[in-house]
C-alpha positions in Angstrom: 0.0 0.0 0.0 3.0 2.3 0.3 5.1 3.9 -2.4 8.8 3.3 -3.1 9.7 5.7 -0.2 7.5 3.9 2.3 4.8 6.7 2.4 1.1 5.7 2.2 -0.4 6.1 -1.2 -3.6 8.2 -1.2 -5.7 8.6 -4.4 -7.2 12.0 -5.0 -9.8 12.7 -7.8 -10.1 16.5 -8.0 -10.3 18.2 -11.4 -7.0 18.9 -13.0 -6.6 22.5 -12.1 -5.6 24.5 -9.0 -7.8 22.2 -6.9 -5.7 19.2 -7.8 -2.5 21.1 -7.2 -3.6 22.3 -3.8 -4.9 18.8 -2.9 -1.6 17.0 -3.8 0.4 19.7 -2.0 -1.7 19.3 1.2 -1.3 15.5 1.1 2.4 15.7 0.6 2.6 18.1 3.5 0.6 15.6 5.6 3.3 13.0 4.9 1.6 10.7 2.3 2.2 10.1 -1.4 -0.6 11.6 -3.5 -1.9 9.6 -6.4 -3.4 12.3 -8.7 -6.1 10.7 -10.8 -8.6 13.4 -11.9 -12.1 11.9 -12.3 -13.9 15.1 -13.3 -13.4 17.5 -16.2 -15.4 20.6 -16.8 -17.3 21.4 -20.0 -18.9 24.9 -19.8 -22.3 25.4 -21.4 -22.0 29.1 -21.8 -25.3 29.7 -20.0 -25.9 32.2 -17.2 -28.8 32.4 -14.7 -31.8 34.6 -15.4 -32.7 37.7 -13.5 -33.9 36.6 -10.0 -34.5 37.7 -6.4 -32.0 35.1 -5.1 -29.1 33.4 -6.9 -27.6 30.3 -5.5 -24.1 29.2 -6.4 -22.8 25.7 -5.4 -19.2 25.6 -6.6 -15.9 27.5 -7.2 -16.1 26.5 -10.9 -19.5 28.1 -11.2 -18.3 31.3 -9.7 -15.4 31.5 -12.1 -17.5 30.7 -15.1 -19.9 33.5 -14.3 -17.1 35.9 -13.8 -15.7 35.0 -17.1 -19.1 35.6 -18.7 -19.3 39.1 -17.1 -22.6 38.1 -15.4 -24.0 40.5 -12.9 -26.4 39.6 -10.0 -28.0 43.0 -9.9 -30.0 43.4 -6.7 -30.3 39.7 -6.1 -29.3 38.0 -2.8 -26.3 35.9 -3.6 -26.0 32.6 -1.7 -23.0 30.3 -1.7 -23.1 26.6 -0.6 -20.0 26.9 1.5 -16.9 29.0 2.2 -14.9 27.7 -0.8 -17.6 28.9 -3.1 -18.0 32.1 -1.2 -14.2 32.8 -1.4 -14.2 32.1 -5.1 -17.2 34.6 -5.6 -15.4 37.3 -3.5 -12.1 36.7 -5.3 -13.8 37.3 -8.7 -15.5 40.5 -7.5 -18.9 39.3 -6.4 -20.5 39.9 -3.0 -21.8 37.0 -0.9 -24.9 37.6 1.2 -25.7 34.1 2.5 -23.5 31.1 3.5 -25.0 28.2 5.5 -23.3 26.7 8.6 -23.7 23.3 7.0 -22.0 23.3 3.6 -24.6 21.2 1.7 -27.8 21.4 -0.3 -29.8 20.7 2.9 -27.9 23.4 4.7 -28.7 25.9 2.0 -32.4 25.0 2.0 -32.5 25.4 5.8 -30.8 28.8 5.5 -33.1 30.2 2.8 -36.4 28.5 3.5 -37.7 31.3 5.6 -37.1 34.0 3.1 -37.9 32.6 -0.4 -41.7 32.1 -0.4 -42.9 33.8 -3.6 -39.4 34.8 -4.7 -37.6 33.9 -7.9 -34.7 31.8 -7.1 -32.0 30.9 -9.7 -29.8 27.9 -8.9 -26.7 27.9 -11.0 -24.5 24.8 -10.9 -23.3 21.7 -12.7 -25.4 19.1 -14.5 -25.0 16.7 -11.5 -26.5 18.8 -8.8 -28.5 17.2 -6.0 -32.3 17.4 -6.3 -32.5 18.2 -2.6 -31.8 21.8 -3.3 -34.4 22.4 -5.9 -37.1 20.3 -4.1 -36.4 22.0 -0.8 -36.6 25.5 -2.2 -39.8 24.7 -4.1 -41.3 23.3 -0.9 -40.5 26.5 0.8 -42.6 28.4 -1.8 -39.9 29.6 -4.2 -40.2 29.9 -8.0 -37.0 28.0 -8.8 -35.1 28.0 -12.1 -32.0 25.8 -12.6 -29.2 26.9 -14.9 -26.6 24.3 -15.9 -23.3 26.3 -16.1 -21.2 23.2 -16.9 -21.2 19.5 -17.4 -18.9 17.2 -15.4 -17.4 14.4 -17.5 -14.7 11.7 -16.9 -11.4 12.6 -18.4 -9.8 10.3 -20.9 -7.2 8.0 -19.3 -8.6 8.3 -15.8 -8.2 5.2 -13.7 -4.6 4.6 -12.6 -5.9 4.6 -9.0 -8.3 1.7 -9.9 -5.3 -0.4 -11.0 -3.4 0.4 -7.8 -6.5 -0.4 -5.7 -7.0 -3.7 -7.5 -3.3 -4.6 -6.8 -3.7 -3.7 -3.1 -1.3 -0.8 -3.5 -3.5 2.1 -2.3 -3.6 3.1 1.4 -6.6 5.4 0.9 -8.9 7.1 -1.6 -10.6 10.5 -1.2 -14.0 10.7 -2.9 -15.2 14.3 -3.1 -18.6 13.7 -4.7 -20.9 10.9 -5.7 -19.7 11.5 -9.3 -16.1 10.7 -8.4 -17.3 7.4 -7.0 -19.2 6.6 -10.2 -16.4 7.7 -12.5 -13.8 5.7 -10.5 -15.9 2.5 -10.8 -16.6 3.2 -14.5 -12.8 3.6 -15.1 -12.2 0.4 -13.2 -14.7 -1.4 -15.3 -13.1 -0.2 -18.5 -9.8 -1.6 -17.2 -11.4 -4.9 -16.3 -10.7 -4.6 -12.6 -14.0 -3.2 -11.0 -14.5 -6.0 -8.5 -10.8 -6.2 -7.6 -10.6 -2.4 -7.2 -13.6 -2.6 -4.8 -11.9 -5.4 -2.9 -8.7 -3.4 -2.7 -10.5 -0.4 -1.3 -11.9 -2.7 1.4 -8.3 -3.0 2.7 -7.7 0.7 2.4 -9.1 3.8 4.2 -11.9 5.3 2.2 -12.8 9.0 2.8 -16.0 10.6 1.5 -16.6 14.3 1.7 -20.2 14.1 3.0 -23.2 11.8 3.6 -24.5 11.8 -0.1 -21.0 10.7 -1.2 -20.8 8.0 1.5 -24.3 6.7 0.5 -23.2 6.4 -3.1 -20.0 4.6 -2.2 -21.7 2.2 0.1 -24.5 1.5 -2.4 -21.8 0.4 -4.8 -20.1 -1.8 -2.3 -17.4 0.6 -1.1 -17.4 1.0 2.7 -16.6 4.5 3.9 -14.3 4.8 6.9 -14.1 8.6 7.1 -16.8 11.3 6.7 -15.6 14.6 8.2 -17.9 16.9 10.1 -17.2 19.7 7.6 -17.7 19.0 3.9 -14.4 20.4 2.6 -11.3 18.8 1.2 -8.9 19.9 3.9 -11.0 18.3 6.6 -11.4 15.1 4.5 -7.7 14.8 3.8 -6.6 15.4 7.4 -9.2 13.0 8.9 -8.2 10.3 6.3 -4.5 10.6 7.0 -5.2 10.4 10.8 -7.2 7.3 10.1 -4.3 5.8 8.1 -1.9 6.5 11.0 -4.3 4.9 13.5 -4.7 1.8 11.3 -1.0 1.5 11.0 -0.4 1.8 14.8 -3.1 -0.8 15.4 -1.4 -3.2 13.0 1.9 -3.1 14.8 
């Protein structure tokens, strides 16, 4: 499960941009060998949200695409799903009016439910957004429009981590969305090692960024060992590395 220098190997599936660079740097700082295997690539649609009373953004990518399109929120209340999205919005010149304490679709619904009845709410996100957000806002009385800003696809060549898992050479895997789970398994199937990869992960530490991702993993036969209290990558990485260290000490 360790690399040539004896460090635990940890697979990370972030898109191949600054998020992957930051993730691999953090893992190296935590004393493990990152296995960079991007499972998501972004295909922008070119669309922007319509005029609304409330605009909801759910990702850093969405914030950057809107900035590149010179979109303006006007007088709309701008809500971000979490601090990473809020930071990206502020960094590109947008204000942020609402950020839930729980960085999730359910958290956003709880935050906005009391103020959106009869309001036009524009949700701008990827093509794989959770239905929880749309359904919850509609139940709260909002007139909800969804704008798909980008599609998330599996990059060609993804799957080296599946080979390593199948060979029992991964110490951990960090799944940051349900789609990373699905794309990992699709890549493993293409390589003819789906069941072996799942078996290999059974002997590794599996970290999932939140409950929806854990549920997807476990539905596919991948047991999750780590689900951090805060749904962000830094918390996931640190908790998973701590779990690796604990597993190693118990094995001695």
